[in-house]
N, C-alpha and C positions, 0 to 999 in steps of 0.2 A: 213311730210316725214316718210314713213315706209321702213324698211329694212328687206329683206328676208335673214337670216343668215343660211347657209347650211354647214354641215360638211360631207365630202364624204370619205368613206373608199374604195379606188379604188383597183381593181385587179391589181397586179404589172405589169403583161404583157400588160395591157391595159392603163397604165398611160398616155403615149404620145397621144393615140387616144382620151382618155377622155379629156385631156387638149385641144386638137385641136377641139373637138366638141363644147366646150364652146367658144373658140376663133373664130372659123370660121363659126359657125352656130348660137349659142345662141346670141352672141353679135350683129351680123347683124340683126337677127330676132327682137330683142328688139328695134333696131334703126328704125324699121318701125312704131313704136308707140311713141307718145310724153310722155307717162306716166311712162316708166320703162327703166332702164339702168343697165347693170352690172357695178358695181363700183370697187370692188376689187376681184382679184383671187389670192390665195396664197397657198403655200405649207408649211406643217409643217417642221421645220428645221430638217435636218438629225441628228439622235441620240437623239432627244428630245421627242420621243413618237412613236406611232404606224406608221409603214412605209406606204408610199403611201397614206397619208392623205392630202386632199386638203380642203380649205375653200373658199367659194364664198359668196359674199355679193351683193345682187341686190337691187337697190334703186327704190322705187315706190313713185310717187308723192303724192298719197293719197290712201284711202281705195278702191276707184273706180278703180284706176290703178292696185292695187293689185288683185282685183277680176277679172279684165280683163286678167291679166297675168295667173291667176289660170285657167281660162276657156280655154285659148290658150293651156296650158299644158295638161289639162284634156281631151279635145276633139277637139282642134283646130289645127292650123298649127304647134304647137310645140309638139303635142302628139307623133308623130313618133320619134322625137328627144329625148323626155323624155324616151320612151321605150328603145331606144338604149343605152343611158348613164346609165339607171338603170341596164341594163344587165352587165355593166362593173364595178358595185359597189358591195362590200360585205355588206355595210351598208350605210344608209343615214339618217341624222338627220337634222331637219329644225325647225326654229322658226322665228316669226316676232317680230322685236324689233323697238324701237324708242328712240330718244335722251331724256335723263332726262333734267330737267329744267335748270340745271347749266352746262350742257355739252358745251364745247367750240364750238363744231361742232353741228349746229342745222339744217341746210338745205343745199341744193346744187342745182345748176342750171343744171338740167339733160341735157339740150340742149348743154351744154359745155363739157360733158363727152366724151372723145374720143371713137370712134367706129371702127377705122381702123386697130386695132391690131398692131399699131406701137410699136417697142421694145424700151426699155430704161434701165436704171440702176435698180438694185434690191434695195428694202428697206426692213428693218427688223422691225417687229412689235411684241410687247409683249401684248397678249390678256389675261387679267386677268378676270376670271369669279368667282364672289363671291356669296355665298349663305348666306344671313343674317339669324340671328336667327328667328324662327317662330314668326310672328307678328311684326318683327323688321325692316321691309323694310324701313320705313320712318326714323327711327333712323340711319340706315346705310347710307342712302342717305344724311342726314344732316351732318353726320360726314365726309363722303367722300367728300362732296361738300365744306367743310371748311378745315379741317385738312389735308387731302390728297392733295387736289388741292393746298393749300398754300405751302405744303412741296415741291411739284414738281416745283411750280412757283419760290420759293426761290432758289432751286437748279439751275434752269435755269438762274436766274439773277446772281448767283455766278459763273456760268460756271462749276459747278460740277455735273450737271445732267447726269443720265444714260438713262432716258426715258423722254418723254414729252407727257402729256395727250392731245390727239386730240379729243376724244369723250368719252362719257359715255352713255350706253344704258340700257334699261330695256325691258323685253318682253311685248308685247301688251296683254292686258287682254283677256283671252279666247283662246290664241294661245300657251301657254306654262305655266310652273310654274311661279307664280307671284313673289316669293321671290328670285329674281336673278338680279344681276347687272353685266354688262360687261364694263370693263375699256379698252378702245382702245388706245394704247400707242405706239408712234414711238420710236424706239431705236436710240438714237443720239450718244451713246458712246459704240460701240460693245466691246471694250477692257474692259470696266467696267463690262459688262455682263459676259464676260469670267472669269474675276477675281471673280465675285460673285458666279459663278458655281463651282469654285475650292477652295473656302475659306469660313470659317465661318465668319459671319458678326460680327463686333466688338460690345461689350456690349452696347455702347452708341446708336447703331442703333435701339435697341429695348427697350430703357429706357422710363420711364413714360414721356408722352408728345409727343412721336413719333407715327407715324401711325402704325408701327408694334406692338407697345404695346397697344395703346388706341383703335385700331380697334377691339381688342379681346372683347371689351364690346358689339360689335354689330355683330360680325361674327367670327367663327374660322374654316370655310371651304372655301377654294378658290383654284383655279387651274390656272396655267399659261401655255400659249402656245407661243412658239417662231415661228412666221410665216414670211416667206420670200415671197415677192410679185413676181409673175411670171414676166418674162421680157416683156410680152405683157399686163399685167394687166392695165385696163384703168386708175385707180388711183394707186399711189404707194408712 
């Protein structure tokens, strides 16, 4: 499974039209093929970053399906659609990612992904993108797959968790910088997130043996996005 992860900086006056183009044109177009589906469509939470930022994640069964999608966008039936949405963006960044070996989420049945644009409740995700030290990707993956995963699993069992890890991804070789890892996490306690935004963490949260402390051995640069799934996002 390959995932096309795209960040769209949309023109404010065109946000509704941009969303509709993905919902009403892109989703049905992908449904014509067995190889690709739009999985998530999300908006950056208000007040947490640049306005009118959307994130889309498209799942491709394999490299062949990804190549087929790329050809459809470059010169096939999606070329006109691509030109239209591109005119409504200030900036567009994309990368192809895949699950790491210990990611809870490894694969998905594309045939079971909704394509009818049905609306539902919104969900909140915390997307953490980390940049391990140069040459230290393996060390970061080892530590995140043990200490970080154990920390979140323990919090879930105790009923004290703020987020739950659903997946961890890394860029596919040759499509983006290699020393990067994305932690894809569902927010299960929004009140705890609000508390964290307004307060300093207690000293014990970054004591030796914790993720916040020990992860500094393998990275000291990372970025969080709070993303809200669109009401029609196939997955949420």
